[in-house]
N, CA, C and O atoms as CSV, one atom per row, in Angstrom:
chain,resi,resn,atom,element,x,y,z
A,1,MET,N,N,4.293,1.753,2.477
A,1,MET,CA,C,4.905,3.017,2.131
A,1,MET,C,C,6.356,2.770,1.741
A,1,MET,O,O,6.912,1.709,2.025
A,2,ASP,N,N,6.957,3.745,1.096
A,2,ASP,CA,C,8.345,3.630,0.645
A,2,ASP,C,C,9.282,3.320,1.809
A,2,ASP,O,O,9.110,3.839,2.912
A,3,THR,N,N,10.257,2.485,1.556
A,3,THR,CA,C,11.321,2.251,2.520
A,3,THR,C,C,12.100,3.545,2.694
A,3,THR,O,O,12.369,4.245,1.717
A,4,GLY,N,N,12.458,3.862,3.909
A,4,GLY,CA,C,13.218,5.073,4.165
A,4,GLY,C,C,12.369,6.276,4.517
A,4,GLY,O,O,12.918,7.325,4.853
A,5,ILE,N,N,11.038,6.165,4.452
A,5,ILE,CA,C,10.169,7.280,4.811
A,5,ILE,C,C,9.815,7.139,6.283
A,5,ILE,O,O,9.349,6.090,6.728
A,6,ASP,N,N,10.043,8.203,7.025
A,6,ASP,CA,C,9.782,8.232,8.460
A,6,ASP,C,C,8.750,9.324,8.731
A,6,ASP,O,O,8.986,10.487,8.405
A,7,VAL,N,N,7.613,8.965,9.322
A,7,VAL,CA,C,6.581,9.947,9.652
A,7,VAL,C,C,6.774,10.389,11.095
A,7,VAL,O,O,6.837,9.570,12.012
A,8,ARG,N,N,6.867,11.698,11.276
A,8,ARG,CA,C,7.074,12.278,12.611
A,8,ARG,C,C,5.977,13.304,12.883
A,8,ARG,O,O,5.573,14.045,11.987
A,9,THR,N,N,5.504,13.340,14.117
A,9,THR,CA,C,4.529,14.355,14.513
A,9,THR,C,C,5.185,15.346,15.457
A,9,THR,O,O,6.090,15.009,16.220
A,10,ASP,N,N,4.704,16.575,15.384
A,10,ASP,CA,C,5.141,17.653,16.268
A,10,ASP,C,C,6.670,17.785,16.316
A,10,ASP,O,O,7.251,18.086,17.359
A,11,PHE,N,N,7.297,17.553,15.173
A,11,PHE,CA,C,8.744,17.688,15.052
A,11,PHE,C,C,9.111,19.174,15.077
A,11,PHE,O,O,8.268,20.014,14.765
A,12,PRO,N,N,10.345,19.514,15.440
A,12,PRO,CA,C,10.766,20.919,15.398
A,12,PRO,C,C,10.726,21.417,13.951
A,12,PRO,O,O,11.505,20.953,13.119
A,13,PRO,N,N,9.826,22.358,13.643
A,13,PRO,CA,C,9.676,22.796,12.250
A,13,PRO,C,C,10.842,23.657,11.766
A,13,PRO,O,O,11.372,24.491,12.500
A,14,ASP,N,N,11.216,23.434,10.533
A,14,ASP,CA,C,12.248,24.202,9.852
A,14,ASP,C,C,11.526,25.074,8.821
A,14,ASP,O,O,11.027,24.568,7.816
A,15,ASP,N,N,11.474,26.374,9.073
A,15,ASP,CA,C,10.730,27.289,8.199
A,15,ASP,C,C,11.122,27.152,6.736
A,15,ASP,O,O,10.261,27.144,5.856
A,16,GLU,N,N,12.409,27.044,6.477
A,16,GLU,CA,C,12.878,26.949,5.095
A,16,GLU,C,C,12.436,25.638,4.444
A,16,GLU,O,O,12.010,25.637,3.289
A,17,ALA,N,N,12.531,24.527,5.170
A,17,ALA,CA,C,12.164,23.225,4.610
A,17,ALA,C,C,10.671,23.144,4.309
A,17,ALA,O,O,10.281,22.652,3.251
A,18,VAL,N,N,9.830,23.624,5.228
A,18,VAL,CA,C,8.376,23.570,4.998
A,18,VAL,C,C,8.005,24.508,3.851
A,18,VAL,O,O,7.185,24.153,3.003
A,19,SER,N,N,8.597,25.692,3.817
A,19,SER,CA,C,8.316,26.645,2.730
A,19,SER,C,C,8.756,26.085,1.383
A,19,SER,O,O,8.037,26.213,0.392
A,20,ARG,N,N,9.935,25.464,1.342
A,20,ARG,CA,C,10.445,24.881,0.091
A,20,ARG,C,C,9.520,23.761,-0.388
A,20,ARG,O,O,9.221,23.673,-1.579
A,21,LEU,N,N,9.064,22.906,0.532
A,21,LEU,CA,C,8.157,21.820,0.159
A,21,LEU,C,C,6.864,22.369,-0.418
A,21,LEU,O,O,6.375,21.861,-1.427
A,22,HIS,N,N,6.301,23.399,0.203
A,22,HIS,CA,C,5.074,23.996,-0.328
A,22,HIS,C,C,5.299,24.579,-1.718
A,22,HIS,O,O,4.457,24.410,-2.601
A,23,ALA,N,N,6.413,25.256,-1.922
A,23,ALA,CA,C,6.704,25.827,-3.237
A,23,ALA,C,C,6.812,24.733,-4.291
A,23,ALA,O,O,6.261,24.872,-5.383
A,24,LEU,N,N,7.510,23.652,-3.981
A,24,LEU,CA,C,7.647,22.532,-4.924
A,24,LEU,C,C,6.296,21.884,-5.224
A,24,LEU,O,O,5.958,21.637,-6.382
A,25,ALA,N,N,5.538,21.615,-4.179
A,25,ALA,CA,C,4.267,20.905,-4.346
A,25,ALA,C,C,3.239,21.722,-5.118
A,25,ALA,O,O,2.413,21.166,-5.841
A,26,PHE,N,N,3.290,23.038,-4.964
A,26,PHE,CA,C,2.308,23.883,-5.638
A,26,PHE,C,C,2.859,24.545,-6.892
A,26,PHE,O,O,2.214,25.424,-7.462
A,27,GLY,N,N,4.069,24.126,-7.335
A,27,GLY,CA,C,4.608,24.574,-8.612
A,27,GLY,C,C,5.121,25.997,-8.632
A,27,GLY,O,O,5.197,26.602,-9.701
A,28,SER,N,N,5.473,26.547,-7.490
A,28,SER,CA,C,6.005,27.903,-7.449
A,28,SER,C,C,7.475,27.881,-7.865
A,28,SER,O,O,8.220,26.970,-7.506
A,29,GLU,N,N,7.873,28.888,-8.619
A,29,GLU,CA,C,9.267,28.957,-9.072
A,29,GLU,C,C,10.177,29.575,-8.025
A,29,GLU,O,O,11.397,29.435,-8.107
A,30,SER,N,N,9.602,30.257,-7.045
A,30,SER,CA,C,10.422,30.864,-6.003
A,30,SER,C,C,9.896,30.431,-4.636
A,30,SER,O,O,8.735,30.048,-4.487
A,31,VAL,N,N,10.774,30.503,-3.658
A,31,VAL,CA,C,10.421,30.102,-2.297
A,31,VAL,C,C,10.408,31.335,-1.414
A,31,VAL,O,O,11.430,32.000,-1.245
A,32,LYS,N,N,9.251,31.633,-0.855
A,32,LYS,CA,C,9.144,32.688,0.150
A,32,LYS,C,C,9.131,31.981,1.498
A,32,LYS,O,O,8.199,31.236,1.800
A,33,VAL,N,N,10.149,32.207,2.300
A,33,VAL,CA,C,10.246,31.532,3.590
A,33,VAL,C,C,9.224,32.141,4.542
A,33,VAL,O,O,9.268,33.330,4.856
A,34,GLU,N,N,8.308,31.297,4.987
A,34,GLU,CA,C,7.235,31.689,5.905
A,34,GLU,C,C,7.604,31.283,7.331
A,34,GLU,O,O,8.413,30.374,7.517
A,35,PRO,N,N,7.030,31.936,8.332
A,35,PRO,CA,C,7.329,31.607,9.732
A,35,PRO,C,C,6.537,30.389,10.222
A,35,PRO,O,O,5.707,30.503,11.123
A,36,TRP,N,N,6.800,29.235,9.629
A,36,TRP,CA,C,6.030,28.032,9.948
A,36,TRP,C,C,6.143,27.637,11.414
A,36,TRP,O,O,5.137,27.300,12.039
A,37,GLY,N,N,7.334,27.672,11.966
A,37,GLY,CA,C,7.514,27.253,13.352
A,37,GLY,C,C,6.642,28.050,14.297
A,37,GLY,O,O,5.933,27.480,15.126
A,38,ASP,N,N,6.691,29.360,14.178
A,38,ASP,CA,C,5.877,30.220,15.032
A,38,ASP,C,C,4.390,29.974,14.792
A,38,ASP,O,O,3.615,29.874,15.743
A,39,ARG,N,N,3.994,29.878,13.535
A,39,ARG,CA,C,2.599,29.651,13.167
A,39,ARG,C,C,2.082,28.329,13.742
A,39,ARG,O,O,0.996,28.281,14.320
A,40,LEU,N,N,2.860,27.264,13.581
A,40,LEU,CA,C,2.433,25.956,14.073
A,40,LEU,C,C,2.323,25.941,15.593
A,40,LEU,O,O,1.345,25.431,16.140
A,41,ARG,N,N,3.311,26.494,16.272
A,41,ARG,CA,C,3.279,26.496,17.741
A,41,ARG,C,C,2.123,27.316,18.282
A,41,ARG,O,O,1.569,26.974,19.327
A,42,ARG,N,N,1.741,28.392,17.598
A,42,ARG,CA,C,0.655,29.249,18.095
A,42,ARG,C,C,-0.732,28.743,17.751
A,42,ARG,O,O,-1.665,28.944,18.528
A,43,HIS,N,N,-0.897,28.084,16.594
A,43,HIS,CA,C,-2.249,27.793,16.125
A,43,HIS,C,C,-2.595,26.318,15.959
A,43,HIS,O,O,-3.773,25.963,15.924
A,44,SER,N,N,-1.615,25.476,15.858
A,44,SER,CA,C,-1.902,24.087,15.498
A,44,SER,C,C,-2.064,23.191,16.715
A,44,SER,O,O,-1.399,23.358,17.737
A,45,VAL,N,N,-2.968,22.239,16.567
A,45,VAL,CA,C,-3.137,21.170,17.549
A,45,VAL,C,C,-1.983,20.185,17.383
A,45,VAL,O,O,-1.429,19.686,18.363
A,46,THR,N,N,-1.634,19.914,16.133
A,46,THR,CA,C,-0.573,18.980,15.798
A,46,THR,C,C,-0.139,19.197,14.363
A,46,THR,O,O,-0.807,19.889,13.595
A,47,TRP,N,N,0.983,18.601,14.011
A,47,TRP,CA,C,1.426,18.572,12.622
A,47,TRP,C,C,2.190,17.283,12.410
A,47,TRP,O,O,2.678,16.668,13.358
A,48,ALA,N,N,2.288,16.883,11.155
A,48,ALA,CA,C,2.999,15.652,10.810
A,48,ALA,C,C,3.820,15.889,9.557
A,48,ALA,O,O,3.419,16.622,8.653
A,49,GLY,N,N,4.972,15.255,9.530
A,49,GLY,CA,C,5.841,15.355,8.373
A,49,GLY,C,C,6.371,13.988,8.000
A,49,GLY,O,O,6.568,13.126,8.856
A,50,ALA,N,N,6.599,13.800,6.716
A,50,ALA,CA,C,7.234,12.580,6.213
A,50,ALA,C,C,8.639,12.957,5.790
A,50,ALA,O,O,8.846,13.940,5.077
A,51,PHE,N,N,9.600,12.165,6.236
A,51,PHE,CA,C,11.004,12.447,5.962
A,51,PHE,C,C,11.634,11.288,5.207
A,51,PHE,O,O,11.470,10.125,5.575
A,52,ASP,N,N,12.358,11.626,4.144
A,52,ASP,CA,C,13.180,10.670,3.415
A,52,ASP,C,C,14.605,11.005,3.823
A,52,ASP,O,O,15.169,12.003,3.372
A,53,ASP,N,N,15.182,10.175,4.671
A,53,ASP,CA,C,16.409,10.528,5.398
A,53,ASP,C,C,16.064,11.774,6.208
A,53,ASP,O,O,15.187,11.706,7.069
A,54,ASP,N,N,16.708,12.888,5.968
A,54,ASP,CA,C,16.386,14.106,6.717
A,54,ASP,C,C,15.619,15.129,5.884
A,54,ASP,O,O,15.382,16.245,6.346
A,55,GLU,N,N,15.231,14.767,4.665
A,55,GLU,CA,C,14.507,15.700,3.794
A,55,GLU,C,C,13.007,15.588,4.030
A,55,GLU,O,O,12.441,14.496,3.977
A,56,LEU,N,N,12.363,16.733,4.293
A,56,LEU,CA,C,10.915,16.787,4.454
A,56,LEU,C,C,10.259,16.593,3.095
A,56,LEU,O,O,10.471,17.392,2.183
A,57,VAL,N,N,9.456,15.526,2.950
A,57,VAL,CA,C,8.824,15.224,1.659
A,57,VAL,C,C,7.306,15.193,1.750
A,57,VAL,O,O,6.640,15.024,0.729
A,58,GLY,N,N,6.738,15.351,2.943
A,58,GLY,CA,C,5.293,15.414,3.118
A,58,GLY,C,C,4.979,16.185,4.377
A,58,GLY,O,O,5.755,16.163,5.333
A,59,PHE,N,N,3.832,16.877,4.388
A,59,PHE,CA,C,3.497,17.725,5.529
A,59,PHE,C,C,1.995,17.957,5.594
A,59,PHE,O,O,1.319,18.025,4.568
A,60,VAL,N,N,1.486,18.076,6.806
A,60,VAL,CA,C,0.102,18.482,7.061
A,60,VAL,C,C,0.033,19.010,8.483
A,60,VAL,O,O,0.849,18.635,9.325
A,61,HIS,N,N,-0.939,19.882,8.761
A,61,HIS,CA,C,-1.164,20.270,10.156
A,61,HIS,C,C,-2.649,20.415,10.424
A,61,HIS,O,O,-3.462,20.569,9.513
A,62,VAL,N,N,-2.974,20.359,11.708
A,62,VAL,CA,C,-4.356,20.481,12.172
A,62,VAL,C,C,-4.432,21.698,13.087
A,62,VAL,O,O,-3.726,21.779,14.093
A,63,VAL,N,N,-5.291,22.634,12.726
A,63,VAL,CA,C,-5.550,23.819,13.534
A,63,VAL,C,C,-6.815,23.554,14.333
A,63,VAL,O,O,-7.750,22.932,13.829
A,64,GLY,N,N,-6.853,24.021,15.573
A,64,GLY,CA,C,-8.026,23.801,16.406
A,64,GLY,C,C,-8.813,25.069,16.634
A,64,GLY,O,O,-8.322,26.176,16.414
A,65,ASP,N,N,-10.061,24.886,17.084
A,65,ASP,CA,C,-10.914,26.023,17.409
A,65,ASP,C,C,-10.922,26.311,18.911
A,65,ASP,O,O,-11.675,27.167,19.376
A,66,GLY,N,N,-10.089,25.599,19.666
A,66,GLY,CA,C,-10.086,25.750,21.112
A,66,GLY,C,C,-11.120,24.868,21.789
A,66,GLY,O,O,-11.224,24.845,23.015
A,67,GLY,N,N,-11.881,24.146,20.983
A,67,GLY,CA,C,-12.902,23.240,21.494
A,67,GLY,C,C,-12.724,21.864,20.897
A,67,GLY,O,O,-11.651,21.268,20.985
A,68,VAL,N,N,-13.792,21.359,20.282
A,68,VAL,CA,C,-13.780,19.980,19.791
A,68,VAL,C,C,-13.512,19.849,18.292
A,68,VAL,O,O,-13.460,18.736,17.769
A,69,HIS,N,N,-13.342,20.976,17.598
A,69,HIS,CA,C,-13.151,20.948,16.150
A,69,HIS,C,C,-11.695,21.174,15.766
A,69,HIS,O,O,-11.019,22.046,16.313
A,70,GLY,N,N,-11.227,20.372,14.818
A,70,GLY,CA,C,-9.924,20.554,14.212
A,70,GLY,C,C,-10.095,20.693,12.711
A,70,GLY,O,O,-11.073,20.206,12.144
A,71,PHE,N,N,-9.153,21.350,12.073
A,71,PHE,CA,C,-9.219,21.628,10.646
A,71,PHE,C,C,-7.891,21.240,9.998
A,71,PHE,O,O,-6.838,21.755,10.374
A,72,VAL,N,N,-7.945,20.342,9.036
A,72,VAL,CA,C,-6.754,19.882,8.327
A,72,VAL,C,C,-6.364,20.945,7.301
A,72,VAL,O,O,-7.191,21.391,6.505
A,73,LEU,N,N,-5.098,21.340,7.335
A,73,LEU,CA,C,-4.612,22.376,6.421
A,73,LEU,C,C,-3.253,21.991,5.834
A,73,LEU,O,O,-2.484,21.231,6.423
A,74,ASP,N,N,-2.995,22.541,4.664
A,74,ASP,CA,C,-1.666,22.521,4.049
A,74,ASP,C,C,-1.106,21.132,3.779
A,74,ASP,O,O,0.091,20.906,3.955
A,75,THR,N,N,-1.946,20.205,3.358
A,75,THR,CA,C,-1.459,18.873,3.010
A,75,THR,C,C,-0.638,18.976,1.727
A,75,THR,O,O,-1.150,19.383,0.684
A,76,VAL,N,N,0.637,18.606,1.810
A,76,VAL,CA,C,1.519,18.667,0.641
A,76,VAL,C,C,2.473,17.476,0.625
A,76,VAL,O,O,2.880,16.963,1.668
A,77,VAL,N,N,2.813,17.056,-0.583
A,77,VAL,CA,C,3.799,15.990,-0.781
A,77,VAL,C,C,4.725,16.429,-1.908
A,77,VAL,O,O,4.279,16.946,-2.933
A,78,HIS,N,N,6.004,16.216,-1.704
A,78,HIS,CA,C,7.005,16.520,-2.728
A,78,HIS,C,C,6.609,15.793,-4.017
A,78,HIS,O,O,6.246,14.618,-3.960
A,79,PRO,N,N,6.667,16.453,-5.168
A,79,PRO,CA,C,6.253,15.820,-6.427
A,79,PRO,C,C,6.915,14.463,-6.694
A,79,PRO,O,O,6.270,13.575,-7.251
A,80,ALA,N,N,8.166,14.285,-6.318
A,80,ALA,CA,C,8.862,13.013,-6.562
A,80,ALA,C,C,8.373,11.890,-5.649
A,80,ALA,O,O,8.716,10.728,-5.864
A,81,HIS,N,N,7.584,12.222,-4.642
A,81,HIS,CA,C,7.101,11.221,-3.685
A,81,HIS,C,C,5.590,11.030,-3.736
A,81,HIS,O,O,5.037,10.279,-2.932
A,82,GLN,N,N,4.915,11.697,-4.666
A,82,GLN,CA,C,3.462,11.584,-4.761
A,82,GLN,C,C,3.040,10.206,-5.257
A,82,GLN,O,O,3.788,9.518,-5.951
A,83,ARG,N,N,1.831,9.826,-4.884
A,83,ARG,CA,C,1.207,8.554,-5.275
A,83,ARG,C,C,1.954,7.336,-4.728
A,83,ARG,O,O,1.984,6.277,-5.354
A,84,ARG,N,N,2.554,7.508,-3.555
A,84,ARG,CA,C,3.276,6.415,-2.896
A,84,ARG,C,C,2.778,6.180,-1.465
A,84,ARG,O,O,3.351,5.366,-0.741
A,85,GLY,N,N,1.719,6.884,-1.052
A,85,GLY,CA,C,1.194,6.724,0.297
A,85,GLY,C,C,1.727,7.717,1.307
A,85,GLY,O,O,1.370,7.652,2.484
A,86,VAL,N,N,2.574,8.637,0.872
A,86,VAL,CA,C,3.162,9.611,1.785
A,86,VAL,C,C,2.086,10.550,2.338
A,86,VAL,O,O,2.023,10.775,3.546
A,87,GLY,N,N,1.252,11.090,1.472
A,87,GLY,CA,C,0.195,12.001,1.915
A,87,GLY,C,C,-0.761,11.331,2.880
A,87,GLY,O,O,-1.121,11.901,3.910
A,88,ARG,N,N,-1.167,10.128,2.546
A,88,ARG,CA,C,-2.073,9.386,3.423
A,88,ARG,C,C,-1.414,9.147,4.776
A,88,ARG,O,O,-2.074,9.273,5.807
A,89,ALA,N,N,-0.144,8.810,4.796
A,89,ALA,CA,C,0.563,8.540,6.051
A,89,ALA,C,C,0.613,9.769,6.954
A,89,ALA,O,O,0.403,9.652,8.161
A,90,VAL,N,N,0.887,10.944,6.389
A,90,VAL,CA,C,0.948,12.138,7.245
A,90,VAL,C,C,-0.436,12.555,7.710
A,90,VAL,O,O,-0.595,13.009,8.843
A,91,VAL,N,N,-1.450,12.407,6.846
A,91,VAL,CA,C,-2.812,12.746,7.275
A,91,VAL,C,C,-3.268,11.807,8.384
A,91,VAL,O,O,-3.813,12.267,9.387
A,92,ILE,N,N,-3.060,10.515,8.228
A,92,ILE,CA,C,-3.462,9.545,9.255
A,92,ILE,C,C,-2.735,9.826,10.571
A,92,ILE,O,O,-3.347,9.753,11.637
A,93,ALA,N,N,-1.451,10.144,10.515
A,93,ALA,CA,C,-0.707,10.475,11.737
A,93,ALA,C,C,-1.287,11.714,12.412
A,93,ALA,O,O,-1.413,11.753,13.635
A,94,ALA,N,N,-1.639,12.722,11.622
A,94,ALA,CA,C,-2.229,13.943,12.180
A,94,ALA,C,C,-3.618,13.667,12.755
A,94,ALA,O,O,-3.980,14.230,13.788
A,95,VAL,N,N,-4.393,12.812,12.100
A,95,VAL,CA,C,-5.721,12.435,12.606
A,95,VAL,C,C,-5.581,11.793,13.984
A,95,VAL,O,O,-6.306,12.150,14.913
A,96,GLU,N,N,-4.664,10.859,14.117
A,96,GLU,CA,C,-4.475,10.160,15.396
A,96,GLU,C,C,-4.046,11.119,16.504
A,96,GLU,O,O,-4.534,11.026,17.630
A,97,ARG,N,N,-3.137,12.040,16.187
A,97,ARG,CA,C,-2.686,13.015,17.192
A,97,ARG,C,C,-3.801,13.988,17.553
A,97,ARG,O,O,-3.926,14.372,18.716
A,98,ALA,N,N,-4.620,14.396,16.574
A,98,ALA,CA,C,-5.757,15.288,16.865
A,98,ALA,C,C,-6.766,14.584,17.766
A,98,ALA,O,O,-7.309,15.191,18.689
A,99,ARG,N,N,-7.011,13.321,17.501
A,99,ARG,CA,C,-7.911,12.531,18.361
A,99,ARG,C,C,-7.362,12.488,19.785
A,99,ARG,O,O,-8.097,12.720,20.744
A,100,ALA,N,N,-6.078,12.194,19.921
A,100,ALA,CA,C,-5.448,12.117,21.243
A,100,ALA,C,C,-5.471,13.465,21.967
A,100,ALA,O,O,-5.480,13.511,23.197
A,101,ALA,N,N,-5.480,14.562,21.201
A,101,ALA,CA,C,-5.506,15.903,21.782
A,101,ALA,C,C,-6.909,16.343,22.186
A,101,ALA,O,O,-7.082,17.422,22.752
A,102,GLY,N,N,-7.916,15.508,21.895
A,102,GLY,CA,C,-9.276,15.825,22.320
A,102,GLY,C,C,-10.212,16.336,21.246
A,102,GLY,O,O,-11.351,16.694,21.549
A,103,CYS,N,N,-9.769,16.381,20.005
A,103,CYS,CA,C,-10.687,16.788,18.931
A,103,CYS,C,C,-11.746,15.708,18.734
A,103,CYS,O,O,-11.429,14.519,18.691
A,104,THR,N,N,-12.993,16.122,18.615
A,104,THR,CA,C,-14.099,15.208,18.336
A,104,THR,C,C,-14.429,15.201,16.853
A,104,THR,O,O,-14.794,14.166,16.296
A,105,TRP,N,N,-14.303,16.346,16.224
A,105,TRP,CA,C,-14.611,16.509,14.813
A,105,TRP,C,C,-13.378,17.024,14.091
A,105,TRP,O,O,-12.668,17.899,14.586
A,106,LEU,N,N,-13.137,16.462,12.907
A,106,LEU,CA,C,-12.019,16.907,12.083
A,106,LEU,C,C,-12.560,17.260,10.703
A,106,LEU,O,O,-13.183,16.436,10.033
A,107,HIS,N,N,-12.314,18.478,10.300
A,107,HIS,CA,C,-12.822,19.007,9.032
A,107,HIS,C,C,-11.687,19.113,8.022
A,107,HIS,O,O,-10.537,19.352,8.388
A,108,VAL,N,N,-12.021,18.932,6.755
A,108,VAL,CA,C,-11.063,19.194,5.686
A,108,VAL,C,C,-11.837,19.656,4.461
A,108,VAL,O,O,-12.854,19.063,4.099
A,109,ASP,N,N,-11.360,20.702,3.834
A,109,ASP,CA,C,-11.907,21.163,2.565
A,109,ASP,C,C,-10.931,20.740,1.476
A,109,ASP,O,O,-9.716,20.785,1.667
A,110,PHE,N,N,-11.471,20.329,0.337
A,110,PHE,CA,C,-10.596,19.889,-0.745
A,110,PHE,C,C,-11.308,20.034,-2.075
A,110,PHE,O,O,-12.535,20.107,-2.142
A,111,GLU,N,N,-10.515,20.075,-3.126
A,111,GLU,CA,C,-11.053,20.131,-4.482
A,111,GLU,C,C,-11.589,18.750,-4.848
A,111,GLU,O,O,-11.111,17.745,-4.322
A,112,PRO,N,N,-12.576,18.687,-5.746
A,112,PRO,CA,C,-13.222,17.404,-6.079
A,112,PRO,C,C,-12.267,16.278,-6.460
A,112,PRO,O,O,-12.519,15.124,-6.110
A,113,HIS,N,N,-11.177,16.578,-7.166
A,113,HIS,CA,C,-10.267,15.508,-7.595
A,113,HIS,C,C,-9.530,14.854,-6.420
A,113,HIS,O,O,-8.897,13.813,-6.601
A,114,LEU,N,N,-9.600,15.440,-5.226
A,114,LEU,CA,C,-8.951,14.864,-4.046
A,114,LEU,C,C,-9.913,14.077,-3.158
A,114,LEU,O,O,-9.536,13.621,-2.079
A,115,GLY,N,N,-11.154,13.918,-3.614
A,115,GLY,CA,C,-12.159,13.208,-2.820
A,115,GLY,C,C,-11.766,11.784,-2.473
A,115,GLY,O,O,-11.913,11.369,-1.323
A,116,ASP,N,N,-11.272,11.034,-3.434
A,116,ASP,CA,C,-10.871,9.649,-3.165
A,116,ASP,C,C,-9.702,9.589,-2.186
A,116,ASP,O,O,-9.649,8.704,-1.332
A,117,PHE,N,N,-8.776,10.520,-2.307
A,117,PHE,CA,C,-7.638,10.556,-1.380
A,117,PHE,C,C,-8.130,10.736,0.054
A,117,PHE,O,O,-7.768,9.960,0.938
A,118,TYR,N,N,-8.954,11.756,0.286
A,118,TYR,CA,C,-9.414,12.006,1.653
A,118,TYR,C,C,-10.350,10.908,2.147
A,118,TYR,O,O,-10.377,10.621,3.344
A,119,ALA,N,N,-11.112,10.293,1.260
A,119,ALA,CA,C,-11.929,9.138,1.662
A,119,ALA,C,C,-11.032,8.000,2.124
A,119,ALA,O,O,-11.379,7.292,3.070
A,120,SER,N,N,-9.879,7.807,1.474
A,120,SER,CA,C,-8.956,6.738,1.877
A,120,SER,C,C,-8.349,7.012,3.255
A,120,SER,O,O,-7.814,6.106,3.895
A,121,CYS,N,N,-8.435,8.261,3.703
A,121,CYS,CA,C,-7.940,8.633,5.033
A,121,CYS,C,C,-9.048,8.569,6.082
A,121,CYS,O,O,-8.796,8.804,7.264
A,122,GLY,N,N,-10.276,8.253,5.658
A,122,GLY,CA,C,-11.380,8.107,6.592
A,122,GLY,C,C,-12.387,9.245,6.614
A,122,GLY,O,O,-13.332,9.209,7.403
A,123,PHE,N,N,-12.212,10.247,5.775
A,123,PHE,CA,C,-13.145,11.376,5.747
A,123,PHE,C,C,-14.380,11.039,4.921
A,123,PHE,O,O,-14.294,10.357,3.900
A,124,GLU,N,N,-15.524,11.525,5.377
A,124,GLU,CA,C,-16.773,11.389,4.628
A,124,GLU,C,C,-17.044,12.708,3.918
A,124,GLU,O,O,-16.799,13.772,4.486
A,125,PRO,N,N,-17.545,12.660,2.690
A,125,PRO,CA,C,-17.825,13.914,1.974
A,125,PRO,C,C,-18.996,14.667,2.611
A,125,PRO,O,O,-19.982,14.067,3.039
A,126,THR,N,N,-18.863,15.985,2.663
A,126,THR,CA,C,-19.916,16.860,3.138
A,126,THR,C,C,-19.938,18.093,2.232
A,126,THR,O,O,-18.990,18.350,1.491
A,127,ALA,N,N,-21.022,18.840,2.305
A,127,ALA,CA,C,-21.087,20.109,1.585
A,127,ALA,C,C,-20.399,21.171,2.452
A,127,ALA,O,O,-20.507,21.146,3.678
A,128,ALA,N,N,-19.707,22.083,1.815
A,128,ALA,CA,C,-19.039,23.164,2.541
A,128,ALA,C,C,-19.102,24.421,1.681
A,128,ALA,O,O,-19.402,24.354,0.489
A,129,GLY,N,N,-18.825,25.527,2.275
A,129,GLY,CA,C,-18.814,26.793,1.560
A,129,GLY,C,C,-17.433,27.410,1.565
A,129,GLY,O,O,-16.617,27.113,2.439
A,130,LEU,N,N,-17.166,28.266,0.595
A,130,LEU,CA,C,-15.879,28.933,0.481
A,130,LEU,C,C,-16.098,30.338,-0.043
A,130,LEU,O,O,-16.863,30.546,-0.985
A,131,MET,N,N,-15.435,31.287,0.559
A,131,MET,CA,C,-15.512,32.679,0.122
A,131,MET,C,C,-14.108,33.240,0.020
A,131,MET,O,O,-13.342,33.176,0.983
A,132,ARG,N,N,-13.761,33.787,-1.131
A,132,ARG,CA,C,-12.446,34.432,-1.278
A,132,ARG,C,C,-12.556,35.848,-0.706
A,132,ARG,O,O,-13.447,36.606,-1.089
A,133,LEU,N,N,-11.658,36.199,0.203
A,133,LEU,CA,C,-11.697,37.497,0.851
A,133,LEU,C,C,-10.750,38.506,0.227
A,133,LEU,O,O,-10.948,39.710,0.388
A,134,GLN,N,N,-9.727,38.048,-0.479
A,134,GLN,CA,C,-8.797,39.003,-1.099
A,134,GLN,C,C,-8.408,38.501,-2.458
A,134,GLN,O,O,-7.630,39.151,-3.157
């Protein structure tokens, strides 16, 4: 991985930094600051971030069902840091922390073009369903 990238788990979340990273990664022209800290503390088993110095450049979190299942959500990497192993590093860190927290199964949904990425993180392809509610 790039020199200077530090992967941290369960770090104190900065709502503005996580929101800004999501806006950049998904091509949004504006940043709506979301309550990431509160959301992560209430719902997540773990989260991982990649930092270049003190700038958040990669992020993922795992939400649990209260039992043995965890769900990988919100995997993002800053566009300037993509294709350098940052995404894989944060996913692998989150996988290890979810395992340590007692998750037996870890689920992730992804678009077909991300299949090789998630396979490189250890996921096996499965069929899944999706329904848009709004």
